[in-house]
Biopython code that builds the backbone (N, CA, C, O; Angstrom):
import numpy as np
from Bio.PDB.StructureBuilder import StructureBuilder

atoms = [
    (1, "MET", "N", (115.240, 90.399, 129.041)),
    (1, "MET", "CA", (114.577, 90.549, 127.927)),
    (1, "MET", "C", (113.043, 90.558, 128.064)),
    (1, "MET", "O", (112.550, 89.822, 128.918)),
    (2, "LYS", "N", (112.320, 91.252, 127.371)),
    (2, "LYS", "CA", (110.833, 91.259, 127.428)),
    (2, "LYS", "C", (110.259, 90.680, 126.201)),
    (2, "LYS", "O", (110.701, 90.965, 125.088)),
    (3, "ALA", "N", (109.196, 89.802, 126.412)),
    (3, "ALA", "CA", (108.543, 89.208, 125.357)),
    (3, "ALA", "C", (107.070, 89.734, 125.437)),
    (3, "ALA", "O", (106.439, 89.725, 126.495)),
    (4, "ILE", "N", (106.582, 90.174, 124.301)),
    (4, "ILE", "CA", (105.161, 90.534, 124.237)),
    (4, "ILE", "C", (104.426, 89.683, 123.313)),
    (4, "ILE", "O", (104.776, 89.590, 122.137)),
    (5, "VAL", "N", (103.391, 89.037, 123.802)),
    (5, "VAL", "CA", (102.720, 87.980, 123.049)),
    (5, "VAL", "C", (101.265, 88.524, 122.824)),
    (5, "VAL", "O", (100.572, 88.851, 123.788)),
    (6, "ASN", "N", (100.848, 88.607, 121.620)),
    (6, "ASN", "CA", (99.549, 88.963, 121.180)),
    (6, "ASN", "C", (98.761, 87.758, 120.745)),
    (6, "ASN", "O", (99.180, 87.036, 119.841)),
    (7, "VAL", "N", (97.653, 87.530, 121.358)),
    (7, "VAL", "CA", (96.789, 86.288, 121.087)),
    (7, "VAL", "C", (95.534, 86.811, 120.542)),
    (7, "VAL", "O", (94.947, 87.728, 121.116)),
    (8, "PHE", "N", (95.083, 86.269, 119.444)),
    (8, "PHE", "CA", (93.802, 86.712, 118.770)),
    (8, "PHE", "C", (93.158, 85.510, 118.113)),
    (8, "PHE", "O", (93.843, 84.560, 117.734)),
    (9, "LEU", "N", (91.810, 85.550, 117.975)),
    (9, "LEU", "CA", (91.130, 84.443, 117.324)),
    (9, "LEU", "C", (91.454, 84.324, 115.841)),
    (9, "LEU", "O", (91.580, 85.353, 115.177)),
    (10, "LYS", "N", (91.582, 83.233, 115.339)),
    (10, "LYS", "CA", (91.830, 82.941, 113.887)),
    (10, "LYS", "C", (90.706, 83.547, 113.099)),
    (10, "LYS", "O", (89.551, 83.637, 113.513)),
    (11, "ALA", "N", (91.169, 83.983, 111.845)),
    (11, "ALA", "CA", (90.095, 84.502, 110.916)),
    (11, "ALA", "C", (89.129, 83.349, 110.731)),
    (11, "ALA", "O", (89.505, 82.182, 110.616)),
    (12, "GLY", "N", (87.831, 83.747, 110.708)),
    (12, "GLY", "CA", (86.814, 82.749, 110.484)),
    (12, "GLY", "C", (86.137, 82.269, 111.790)),
    (12, "GLY", "O", (85.018, 81.757, 111.752)),
    (13, "VAL", "N", (86.808, 82.432, 112.930)),
    (13, "VAL", "CA", (86.223, 82.096, 114.210)),
    (13, "VAL", "C", (85.465, 83.239, 114.687)),
    (13, "VAL", "O", (85.990, 84.351, 114.734)),
    (14, "LEU", "N", (84.271, 83.038, 115.044)),
    (14, "LEU", "CA", (83.293, 84.084, 115.550)),
    (14, "LEU", "C", (83.876, 84.768, 116.739)),
    (14, "LEU", "O", (84.126, 84.109, 117.748)),
    (15, "ASP", "N", (84.123, 86.134, 116.680)),
    (15, "ASP", "CA", (84.612, 86.921, 117.823)),
    (15, "ASP", "C", (83.377, 87.717, 118.390)),
    (15, "ASP", "O", (83.096, 88.837, 117.963)),
    (16, "SER", "N", (82.648, 87.076, 119.385)),
    (16, "SER", "CA", (81.504, 87.719, 119.912)),
    (16, "SER", "C", (81.825, 89.000, 120.652)),
    (16, "SER", "O", (81.046, 89.952, 120.600)),
    (17, "GLN", "N", (82.994, 89.048, 121.362)),
    (17, "GLN", "CA", (83.388, 90.394, 121.913)),
    (17, "GLN", "C", (83.717, 91.453, 120.902)),
    (17, "GLN", "O", (83.410, 92.624, 121.125)),
    (18, "GLY", "N", (84.315, 91.098, 119.822)),
    (18, "GLY", "CA", (84.551, 92.034, 118.751)),
    (18, "GLY", "C", (83.236, 92.536, 118.093)),
    (18, "GLY", "O", (83.093, 93.704, 117.732)),
    (19, "LYS", "N", (82.283, 91.571, 117.961)),
    (19, "LYS", "CA", (80.928, 91.982, 117.393)),
    (19, "LYS", "C", (80.253, 92.996, 118.381)),
    (19, "LYS", "O", (79.652, 93.975, 117.939)),
    (20, "ALA", "N", (80.357, 92.757, 119.686)),
    (20, "ALA", "CA", (79.714, 93.631, 120.630)),
    (20, "ALA", "C", (80.457, 95.009, 120.586)),
    (20, "ALA", "O", (79.808, 96.055, 120.569)),
    (21, "VAL", "N", (81.697, 94.999, 120.571)),
    (21, "VAL", "CA", (82.370, 96.354, 120.470)),
    (21, "VAL", "C", (82.059, 97.092, 119.229)),
    (21, "VAL", "O", (81.817, 98.299, 119.245)),
    (22, "HIS", "N", (82.065, 96.318, 118.063)),
    (22, "HIS", "CA", (81.669, 96.917, 116.768)),
    (22, "HIS", "C", (80.311, 97.589, 116.838)),
    (22, "HIS", "O", (80.134, 98.732, 116.417)),
    (23, "HIS", "N", (79.308, 96.809, 117.409)),
    (23, "HIS", "CA", (77.925, 97.359, 117.542)),
    (23, "HIS", "C", (77.961, 98.625, 118.455)),
    (23, "HIS", "O", (77.360, 99.636, 118.091)),
    (24, "ALA", "N", (78.622, 98.597, 119.586)),
    (24, "ALA", "CA", (78.658, 99.813, 120.452)),
    (24, "ALA", "C", (79.353, 100.992, 119.793)),
    (24, "ALA", "O", (78.971, 102.144, 120.000)),
    (25, "LEU", "N", (80.351, 100.709, 119.017)),
    (25, "LEU", "CA", (81.092, 101.816, 118.287)),
    (25, "LEU", "C", (80.053, 102.399, 117.278)),
    (25, "LEU", "O", (79.899, 103.619, 117.211)),
    (26, "GLY", "N", (79.379, 101.592, 116.536)),
    (26, "GLY", "CA", (78.267, 102.041, 115.576)),
    (26, "GLY", "C", (77.228, 102.885, 116.299)),
    (26, "GLY", "O", (76.827, 103.907, 115.742)),
    (27, "SER", "N", (76.762, 102.542, 117.489)),
    (27, "SER", "CA", (75.856, 103.230, 118.318)),
    (27, "SER", "C", (76.412, 104.626, 118.676)),
    (27, "SER", "O", (75.695, 105.614, 118.832)),
    (28, "LEU", "N", (77.703, 104.616, 118.789)),
    (28, "LEU", "CA", (78.263, 105.938, 119.175)),
    (28, "LEU", "C", (78.619, 106.700, 117.886)),
    (28, "LEU", "O", (79.342, 107.694, 117.950)),
    (29, "LYS", "N", (78.163, 106.289, 116.806)),
    (29, "LYS", "CA", (78.396, 107.083, 115.463)),
    (29, "LYS", "C", (79.811, 106.957, 114.900)),
    (29, "LYS", "O", (80.213, 107.770, 114.067)),
    (30, "PHE", "N", (80.580, 105.941, 115.345)),
    (30, "PHE", "CA", (81.824, 105.690, 114.764)),
    (30, "PHE", "C", (81.660, 104.784, 113.603)),
    (30, "PHE", "O", (82.058, 103.621, 113.667)),
    (31, "ASP", "N", (81.089, 105.269, 112.539)),
    (31, "ASP", "CA", (80.652, 104.466, 111.351)),
    (31, "ASP", "C", (81.770, 104.043, 110.510)),
    (31, "ASP", "O", (81.503, 103.188, 109.667)),
    (32, "SER", "N", (82.977, 104.477, 110.575)),
    (32, "SER", "CA", (84.004, 104.082, 109.684)),
    (32, "SER", "C", (84.675, 102.781, 110.150)),
    (32, "SER", "O", (85.571, 102.315, 109.447)),
    (33, "VAL", "N", (84.328, 102.191, 111.226)),
    (33, "VAL", "CA", (84.872, 100.931, 111.721)),
    (33, "VAL", "C", (84.237, 99.830, 110.968)),
    (33, "VAL", "O", (83.011, 99.730, 110.999)),
    (34, "GLU", "N", (84.982, 98.962, 110.267)),
    (34, "GLU", "CA", (84.415, 97.961, 109.486)),
    (34, "GLU", "C", (84.406, 96.602, 110.206)),
    (34, "GLU", "O", (83.524, 95.784, 109.944)),
    (35, "GLU", "N", (85.344, 96.350, 111.083)),
    (35, "GLU", "CA", (85.428, 95.104, 111.816)),
    (35, "GLU", "C", (86.292, 95.285, 113.068)),
    (35, "GLU", "O", (87.287, 96.009, 113.081)),
    (36, "VAL", "N", (85.868, 94.610, 114.077)),
    (36, "VAL", "CA", (86.663, 94.583, 115.386)),
    (36, "VAL", "C", (87.004, 93.191, 115.748)),
    (36, "VAL", "O", (86.163, 92.297, 115.656)),
    (37, "ARG", "N", (88.208, 92.981, 116.155)),
    (37, "ARG", "CA", (88.642, 91.708, 116.683)),
    (37, "ARG", "C", (89.216, 92.125, 118.043)),
    (37, "ARG", "O", (89.941, 93.111, 118.171)),
    (38, "VAL", "N", (88.850, 91.315, 119.060)),
    (38, "VAL", "CA", (89.338, 91.576, 120.445)),
    (38, "VAL", "C", (90.342, 90.360, 120.699)),
    (38, "VAL", "O", (90.106, 89.208, 120.335)),
    (39, "GLY", "N", (91.382, 90.731, 121.308)),
    (39, "GLY", "CA", (92.366, 89.681, 121.700)),
    (39, "GLY", "C", (92.949, 89.953, 123.036)),
    (39, "GLY", "O", (92.339, 90.696, 123.804)),
    (40, "LYS", "N", (94.135, 89.387, 123.396)),
    (40, "LYS", "CA", (94.699, 89.688, 124.651)),
    (40, "LYS", "C", (96.283, 89.765, 124.473)),
    (40, "LYS", "O", (96.870, 89.180, 123.563)),
    (41, "GLN", "N", (96.878, 90.505, 125.386)),
    (41, "GLN", "CA", (98.293, 90.723, 125.306)),
    (41, "GLN", "C", (98.990, 90.223, 126.614)),
    (41, "GLN", "O", (98.592, 90.578, 127.723)),
    (42, "ILE", "N", (99.972, 89.443, 126.442)),
    (42, "ILE", "CA", (100.672, 88.934, 127.562)),
    (42, "ILE", "C", (102.154, 89.426, 127.471)),
    (42, "ILE", "O", (102.839, 89.234, 126.466)),
    (43, "VAL", "N", (102.585, 90.050, 128.547)),
    (43, "VAL", "CA", (103.964, 90.638, 128.633)),
    (43, "VAL", "C", (104.790, 89.706, 129.670)),
    (43, "VAL", "O", (104.417, 89.534, 130.830)),
    (44, "LEU", "N", (105.857, 89.174, 129.164)),
    (44, "LEU", "CA", (106.687, 88.328, 129.974)),
    (44, "LEU", "C", (108.224, 88.979, 130.163)),
    (44, "LEU", "O", (108.866, 89.415, 129.207)),
    (45, "SER", "N", (108.620, 88.977, 131.287)),
    (45, "SER", "CA", (110.018, 89.370, 131.559)),
    (45, "SER", "C", (110.788, 88.078, 131.668)),
    (45, "SER", "O", (110.486, 87.223, 132.500)),
    (46, "LEU", "N", (111.818, 87.941, 130.792)),
    (46, "LEU", "CA", (112.703, 86.813, 130.711)),
    (46, "LEU", "C", (114.105, 87.033, 131.205)),
    (46, "LEU", "O", (114.642, 88.124, 131.011)),
    (47, "SER", "N", (114.734, 86.057, 131.837)),
    (47, "SER", "CA", (116.132, 86.301, 132.125)),
    (47, "SER", "C", (117.034, 85.912, 130.919)),
    (47, "SER", "O", (118.202, 86.298, 130.868)),
    (48, "GLU", "N", (116.489, 85.164, 129.975)),
    (48, "GLU", "CA", (117.205, 84.766, 128.772)),
    (48, "GLU", "C", (117.673, 86.066, 128.039)),
    (48, "GLU", "O", (116.926, 87.030, 127.867)),
    (49, "THR", "N", (118.925, 86.012, 127.637)),
    (49, "THR", "CA", (119.450, 87.183, 126.855)),
    (49, "THR", "C", (119.687, 86.816, 125.339)),
    (49, "THR", "O", (119.839, 87.696, 124.491)),
    (50, "ASP", "N", (119.711, 85.500, 125.050)),
    (50, "ASP", "CA", (119.843, 85.162, 123.666)),
    (50, "ASP", "C", (118.514, 85.156, 122.986)),
    (50, "ASP", "O", (117.611, 84.451, 123.436)),
    (51, "GLU", "N", (118.332, 85.936, 121.880)),
    (51, "GLU", "CA", (117.072, 86.184, 121.273)),
    (51, "GLU", "C", (116.453, 84.909, 120.642)),
    (51, "GLU", "O", (115.249, 84.665, 120.724)),
    (52, "ALA", "N", (117.310, 84.144, 120.035)),
    (52, "ALA", "CA", (116.761, 82.851, 119.423)),
    (52, "ALA", "C", (116.255, 81.932, 120.515)),
    (52, "ALA", "O", (115.165, 81.366, 120.427)),
    (53, "LYS", "N", (117.021, 81.808, 121.481)),
    (53, "LYS", "CA", (116.528, 80.893, 122.617)),
    (53, "LYS", "C", (115.225, 81.438, 123.334)),
    (53, "LYS", "O", (114.316, 80.681, 123.676)),
    (54, "ALA", "N", (115.201, 82.737, 123.526)),
    (54, "ALA", "CA", (114.027, 83.396, 124.119)),
    (54, "ALA", "C", (112.809, 83.177, 123.215)),
    (54, "ALA", "O", (111.745, 82.802, 123.708)),
    (55, "ARG", "N", (112.939, 83.394, 121.956)),
    (55, "ARG", "CA", (111.817, 83.200, 121.028)),
    (55, "ARG", "C", (111.347, 81.732, 121.035)),
    (55, "ARG", "O", (110.144, 81.475, 121.093)),
    (56, "ALA", "N", (112.263, 80.794, 120.978)),
    (56, "ALA", "CA", (111.892, 79.412, 121.144)),
    (56, "ALA", "C", (111.172, 79.032, 122.353)),
    (56, "ALA", "O", (110.232, 78.237, 122.348)),
    (57, "GLU", "N", (111.622, 79.602, 123.365)),
    (57, "GLU", "CA", (110.960, 79.313, 124.691)),
    (57, "GLU", "C", (109.609, 79.872, 124.772)),
    (57, "GLU", "O", (108.684, 79.193, 125.220)),
    (58, "VAL", "N", (109.439, 81.122, 124.345)),
    (58, "VAL", "CA", (108.091, 81.729, 124.298)),
    (58, "VAL", "C", (107.221, 81.039, 123.353)),
    (58, "VAL", "O", (106.025, 80.924, 123.621)),
    (59, "GLU", "N", (107.708, 80.568, 122.269)),
    (59, "GLU", "CA", (106.832, 79.793, 121.328)),
    (59, "GLU", "C", (106.331, 78.475, 122.012)),
    (59, "GLU", "O", (105.191, 78.052, 121.824)),
    (60, "GLN", "N", (107.199, 77.884, 122.774)),
    (60, "GLN", "CA", (106.780, 76.687, 123.587)),
    (60, "GLN", "C", (105.670, 76.974, 124.540)),
    (60, "GLN", "O", (104.718, 76.214, 124.718)),
    (61, "MET", "N", (105.857, 78.153, 125.161)),
    (61, "MET", "CA", (104.815, 78.684, 126.189)),
    (61, "MET", "C", (103.501, 78.799, 125.452)),
    (61, "MET", "O", (102.488, 78.285, 125.927)),
    (62, "CYS", "N", (103.483, 79.450, 124.315)),
    (62, "CYS", "CA", (102.268, 79.744, 123.634)),
    (62, "CYS", "C", (101.590, 78.447, 123.215)),
    (62, "CYS", "O", (100.376, 78.314, 123.363)),
    (63, "GLU", "N", (102.346, 77.496, 122.698)),
    (63, "GLU", "CA", (101.834, 76.225, 122.195)),
    (63, "GLU", "C", (101.283, 75.436, 123.423)),
    (63, "GLU", "O", (100.287, 74.728, 123.271)),
    (64, "ALA", "N", (101.866, 75.529, 124.571)),
    (64, "ALA", "CA", (101.497, 74.754, 125.718)),
    (64, "ALA", "C", (100.398, 75.297, 126.576)),
    (64, "ALA", "O", (99.593, 74.569, 127.159)),
    (65, "LEU", "N", (100.394, 76.692, 126.634)),
    (65, "LEU", "CA", (99.497, 77.266, 127.596)),
    (65, "LEU", "C", (98.863, 78.609, 127.209)),
    (65, "LEU", "O", (97.679, 78.860, 127.433)),
    (66, "LEU", "N", (99.719, 79.464, 126.614)),
    (66, "LEU", "CA", (99.179, 80.868, 126.455)),
    (66, "LEU", "C", (98.122, 81.064, 125.324)),
    (66, "LEU", "O", (97.342, 82.015, 125.369)),
    (67, "ALA", "N", (98.106, 80.206, 124.369)),
    (67, "ALA", "CA", (97.149, 80.299, 123.201)),
    (67, "ALA", "C", (96.535, 78.935, 122.960)),
    (67, "ALA", "O", (97.204, 77.908, 123.071)),
    (68, "ASN", "N", (95.280, 78.937, 122.635)),
    (68, "ASN", "CA", (94.515, 77.744, 122.195)),
    (68, "ASN", "C", (94.722, 77.692, 120.643)),
    (68, "ASN", "O", (93.986, 78.281, 119.852)),
    (69, "THR", "N", (95.704, 76.994, 120.322)),
    (69, "THR", "CA", (96.092, 77.077, 118.842)),
    (69, "THR", "C", (95.108, 76.488, 117.920)),
    (69, "THR", "O", (95.269, 76.620, 116.706)),
    (70, "VAL", "N", (94.072, 75.828, 118.417)),
    (70, "VAL", "CA", (93.060, 75.241, 117.602)),
    (70, "VAL", "C", (92.275, 76.473, 117.040)),
    (70, "VAL", "O", (91.956, 76.464, 115.851)),
    (71, "ILE", "N", (91.961, 77.495, 117.810)),
    (71, "ILE", "CA", (91.110, 78.617, 117.510)),
    (71, "ILE", "C", (91.867, 79.965, 117.505)),
    (71, "ILE", "O", (91.316, 80.942, 116.999)),
    (72, "GLU", "N", (93.054, 80.064, 118.022)),
    (72, "GLU", "CA", (93.772, 81.231, 118.206)),
    (72, "GLU", "C", (95.145, 81.227, 117.461)),
    (72, "GLU", "O", (95.795, 80.196, 117.294)),
    (73, "ASP", "N", (95.519, 82.417, 117.041)),
    (73, "ASP", "CA", (96.841, 82.677, 116.485)),
    (73, "ASP", "C", (97.556, 83.562, 117.536)),
    (73, "ASP", "O", (96.916, 84.163, 118.398)),
    (74, "TYR", "N", (98.891, 83.622, 117.436)),
    (74, "TYR", "CA", (99.652, 84.483, 118.262)),
    (74, "TYR", "C", (100.812, 85.069, 117.548)),
    (74, "TYR", "O", (101.281, 84.493, 116.567)),
    (75, "SER", "N", (101.281, 86.145, 117.973)),
    (75, "SER", "CA", (102.488, 86.736, 117.491)),
    (75, "SER", "C", (103.373, 87.096, 118.693)),
    (75, "SER", "O", (102.864, 87.357, 119.783)),
    (76, "ILE", "N", (104.712, 87.110, 118.490)),
    (76, "ILE", "CA", (105.742, 87.361, 119.543)),
    (76, "ILE", "C", (106.613, 88.409, 119.083)),
    (76, "ILE", "O", (107.205, 88.361, 118.005)),
    (77, "GLU", "N", (106.697, 89.475, 120.008)),
    (77, "GLU", "CA", (107.645, 90.554, 119.844)),
    (77, "GLU", "C", (108.642, 90.487, 121.058)),
    (77, "GLU", "O", (108.275, 90.372, 122.227)),
    (78, "LEU", "N", (109.961, 90.575, 120.634)),
    (78, "LEU", "CA", (111.051, 90.492, 121.702)),
    (78, "LEU", "C", (111.662, 91.945, 121.772)),
    (78, "LEU", "O", (111.838, 92.662, 120.787)),
    (79, "ARG", "N", (111.945, 92.258, 122.998)),
    (79, "ARG", "CA", (112.565, 93.626, 123.224)),
    (79, "ARG", "C", (113.701, 93.368, 124.289)),
    (79, "ARG", "O", (113.541, 92.552, 125.197)),
    (80, "PRO", "N", (114.831, 94.088, 124.136)),
    (80, "PRO", "CA", (115.987, 93.960, 125.068)),
    (80, "PRO", "C", (115.544, 94.506, 126.489)),
    (80, "PRO", "O", (116.340, 94.501, 127.428)),
]
sb = StructureBuilder()
sb.init_structure("model")
sb.init_model(0)
sb.init_chain("A")
sb.init_seg("    ")
for serial, (resi, resn, name, xyz) in enumerate(atoms, 1):
    if name == "N":
        sb.init_residue(resn, " ", resi, " ")
    sb.init_atom(name, np.array(xyz, "f"), 0.0, 1.0, " ", f" {name:<3s}", serial, name[0])
structure = sb.get_structure()
């Protein structure tokens, strides 16, 4: 099973990378972009085949290491 974890800053937390990308896009005349948030994606290959167990394990990974839950949110997508 494959787990895809997307980690991104919580709303209200200053995203300096997002601001820099937004400014650069504006400089390139992409004026329709209203906001940019930059995050990271982590792809895990798991031996677990039970979806509920895999999700629980990946949530533990996120809480312990993959995301700083004080300032970051995360989402998990599981694929067979």
